[in-house]
C-alpha positions in Angstrom: -29.2 -8.2 15.6 -29.7 -8.9 12.0 -28.2 -6.0 9.9 -30.9 -6.5 7.3 -33.5 -5.6 9.9 -32.0 -2.2 10.6 -33.8 0.8 9.2 -30.8 2.8 8.0 -32.9 5.7 6.7 -34.7 6.1 10.0 -31.4 6.1 11.9 -29.8 8.6 9.6 -32.9 10.9 10.0 -32.6 10.5 13.8 -28.9 11.5 13.6 -29.8 14.5 11.4 -27.7 13.4 8.5 -29.9 14.3 5.6 -27.3 14.1 2.8 -26.2 10.7 3.9 -29.9 9.6 4.1 -30.5 10.9 0.6 -27.4 9.3 -1.0 -26.7 6.1 0.9 -28.8 3.8 -1.3 -27.5 5.3 -4.5 -23.9 5.0 -3.3 -24.4 1.4 -2.2 -25.5 0.5 -5.7 -22.4 2.3 -7.1 -20.1 0.7 -4.5 -21.3 -2.7 -5.6 -21.0 -1.9 -9.3 -17.5 -0.3 -9.0 -16.1 -2.5 -6.2 -15.6 0.2 -3.6 -14.2 -0.9 -0.3 -16.3 -0.4 2.8 -14.1 2.4 3.8 -14.4 4.2 0.5 -18.2 3.9 0.6 -18.3 5.4 4.1 -15.7 8.1 3.3 -17.6 9.3 0.3 -20.9 9.5 2.2 -19.3 11.4 5.1 -17.5 13.8 2.7 -20.8 14.6 1.0 -22.5 15.2 4.3 -19.7 17.5 5.5 -19.6 19.4 2.1 -23.4 19.9 2.2 -23.3 21.2 5.8 -20.5 23.6 4.9 -22.4 24.9 1.9 -25.5 25.3 4.1 -23.4 27.2 6.7 -22.0 29.6 4.1 -25.4 30.2 2.7 -27.0 31.0 6.1 -24.0 33.1 7.2 -24.1 35.1 3.9 -27.8 35.8 4.5 -27.1 37.0 8.1 -24.4 39.2 6.7 -26.9 41.3 4.8 -24.7 41.7 1.8 -26.5 43.9 -0.9 -25.4 41.3 -3.4 -23.0 38.3 -3.6 -19.7 39.1 -5.1 -16.4 37.2 -5.0 -12.8 38.1 -5.7 -12.8 35.6 -8.5 -15.3 37.6 -10.5 -13.6 41.0 -10.0 -12.1 42.3 -13.2 -8.5 43.3 -12.3 -7.8 44.0 -15.9 -10.4 46.8 -16.1 -9.6 48.0 -12.5 -5.9 48.1 -13.1 -5.1 50.4 -10.1 -5.2 47.3 -7.9 -3.5 43.9 -8.0 -4.9 40.7 -6.7 -1.7 40.2 -4.7 -2.5 43.3 -2.7 -5.6 41.7 -1.3 -3.8 38.5 -0.3 -3.6 39.5 3.4 -7.4 40.0 3.5 -8.4 36.7 1.9 -7.0 34.1 4.3 -7.9 33.2 7.9 -5.1 35.4 9.2 -7.2 38.4 8.1 -9.5 37.7 11.1 -7.0 36.0 13.4 -4.6 38.9 13.2 -7.3 41.6 13.3 -6.4 43.4 10.1 -8.4 46.3 8.8 -8.9 47.8 5.3 -10.1 51.1 3.9 -11.1 51.1 0.2 -11.5 54.5 -1.3 -12.2 56.0 -4.7 -14.8 57.6 -6.9 -18.2 55.9 -7.5 -18.2 52.7 -9.6 -14.6 51.7 -9.0 -15.5 48.4 -7.3 -15.1 49.3 -3.7 -18.3 47.7 -2.5 -17.7 44.6 -4.7 -14.3 44.0 -3.1 -15.6 44.7 0.4 -18.4 42.1 0.0 -15.9 39.7 -1.6 -13.6 40.0 1.4 -16.5 39.4 3.8 -17.8 36.4 1.8 -14.3 34.9 1.8 -14.2 35.3 5.6 -17.4 33.4 5.8 -16.0 30.7 3.5 -13.0 30.5 6.0 -15.4 29.8 8.8 -16.0 33.3 10.3 -19.0 35.6 10.5 -19.5 38.9 8.7 -21.9 41.8 8.7 -22.4 44.5 6.1 -24.0 47.9 6.9 -24.2 51.3 5.2 -22.3 54.0 7.1 -25.4 56.2 7.3 -27.6 53.4 8.5 -25.1 52.4 11.2 -24.6 56.0 12.4 -28.3 56.7 12.5 -29.0 53.5 14.4 -26.4 54.3 17.0 -27.6 57.9 17.2 -31.1 56.7 18.1 -29.7 54.3 20.6 -27.7 57.1 22.2 -30.7 59.3 22.6 -32.6 56.4 24.1 -29.9 55.5 26.6 -28.9 52.2 25.1 -25.8 53.0 23.1 -23.6 50.5 25.0 -25.9 47.6 24.0 -26.2 48.8 20.5 -22.5 49.2 20.1 -21.9 45.7 21.5 -24.1 44.2 18.8 -21.8 45.6 16.1 -18.7 44.3 17.8 -20.0 40.7 17.7 -19.4 39.8 14.0 -15.9 38.6 13.2 -15.8 41.0 10.2 -17.7 44.3 10.0 -18.0 46.1 6.6 -19.1 49.7 6.8 -20.0 50.9 3.3 -19.8 54.4 1.9 -18.5 56.7 4.6 -19.4 60.2 3.5 -21.6 59.2 0.6 -24.6 60.7 2.4 -24.6 63.4 5.0 -24.0 62.0 8.5 -25.6 63.1 11.7 -23.7 65.7 13.9 -22.8 63.0 16.4 -21.4 60.6 13.8 -17.9 60.6 15.1 -19.0 60.0 18.7 -21.2 57.0 18.0 -18.9 55.5 15.3 -15.9 55.7 17.6 -17.4 53.4 20.1 -17.7 50.6 17.5 -14.2 51.2 16.1 -12.6 51.4 19.5 -14.2 48.2 20.8 -13.4 46.3 17.6 -9.8 47.6 17.9 -9.5 46.4 21.5 -10.9 43.0 20.5 -8.7 42.8 17.4 -11.8 42.3 15.1 -11.4 43.4 11.5 -13.1 46.4 10.0 -13.5 47.1 6.3 -14.6 50.6 5.2 -15.5 51.9 1.8 -15.5 55.6 1.1 -15.6 58.1 -1.8 -13.9 60.7 0.4 -10.2 61.3 0.9 -9.2 60.3 4.4 -8.2 63.9 5.3 -11.8 64.8 4.7 -13.2 62.4 7.3 -13.1 65.1 10.0 -15.6 67.2 7.9 -17.6 64.1 7.0 -17.9 63.0 10.7 -18.1 66.5 12.1 -15.2 66.0 14.5 -11.6 66.3 13.2 -10.0 65.0 16.4 -12.2 61.9 16.7 -11.9 61.2 13.0 -8.1 61.2 13.4 -8.4 58.8 16.3 -10.7 56.5 14.3 -8.3 56.4 11.4 -5.4 55.9 13.7 -7.0 52.7 15.2 -8.1 51.4 11.9 -4.8 51.8 10.1 -2.5 50.6 12.9 -3.2 47.0 11.7 -4.5 47.9 8.3 -4.1 49.5 5.0 -5.6 52.1 2.7 -6.2 51.2 -1.0 -7.3 53.8 -3.5 -9.2 52.5 -6.5 -8.8 54.6 -9.6 -9.5 54.2 -13.3 -13.0 54.5 -14.8 -16.4 53.6 -13.4 -17.7 50.1 -14.1 -21.2 51.5 -14.6 -20.3 53.9 -17.4 -17.4 52.1 -19.1 -19.6 51.8 -22.3 -19.7 55.6 -22.5 -16.9 57.8 -24.0 -15.1 59.1 -20.9 -14.8 62.6 -22.5 -18.6 62.8 -22.5 -18.5 62.4 -18.7 -15.5 64.6 -18.1 -13.7 61.5 -16.7 -10.4 61.2 -18.5 -9.3 58.1 -16.5 -7.3 57.5 -13.4 -7.6 59.5 -10.2 -4.1 61.0 -9.7 -4.1 59.7 -6.1 -4.8 56.1 -7.3 -1.4 54.7 -6.5 -0.7 51.2 -5.2 0.0 51.2 -1.5 3.0 49.0 -0.8 1.8 48.7 2.8 -1.3 46.9 1.6 0.8 43.9 0.5 2.0 43.3 4.0 0.0 45.2 6.6 1.4 45.7 10.1 0.1 43.2 12.6 1.9 44.3 15.7 0.0 44.4 19.0 -1.4 47.6 20.4 0.8 49.2 23.0 
């Protein structure tokens, strides 16, 4: 076979290597001009293909996650939000966040950056090769409530156990249905048993979850499972959205007195369930 007769472009298309097909001729010209070795030429082409596929995977996974926006840890302002340190988030930014089944509750008043950080943690998990899903607490509870009435709660619950990371946003922000604790417990319990991470955001104090979910006993059980391998971080300070307004005008003098750094957040427990 004469190498000059081989249709490289057709073969790369057949092998589903679009990036290599787009770049191979350009890189061949550069290789000749810059005296690349055959290995270097091939290595650079393969690296470009792998990088493109990874970027495509992240883009698709982020769309499937249904994030309300794309936020990263890198563009979070830890100077303005001084009640939290980047180091505290370390256990939730690496692969071990998923592999060790860690959980996190981010609480605080509106505009403190809870949802930004929750999305950033989910997006980092996707970058690390995992899947994530974002859902509002009210939407999740309503969906599960409908499923319960229609006799398909088990299947509906299973769908929310599938993602590697599940982010449930704004527990207590809106009024929840009377059976909120019952339907939410199924998701929390199954993810707990499968060691799959949960991230909650809430503007309510944890001791108020019994009122929010209309069942104090089940709320306690839910928090017990979440926090066994997790941490609670309270975000204080001023709201991002109104930082341009004099806080005295809003009656917001600054930090929430409960906004203290949680030492446990630096190194959350990862012991197995008994």
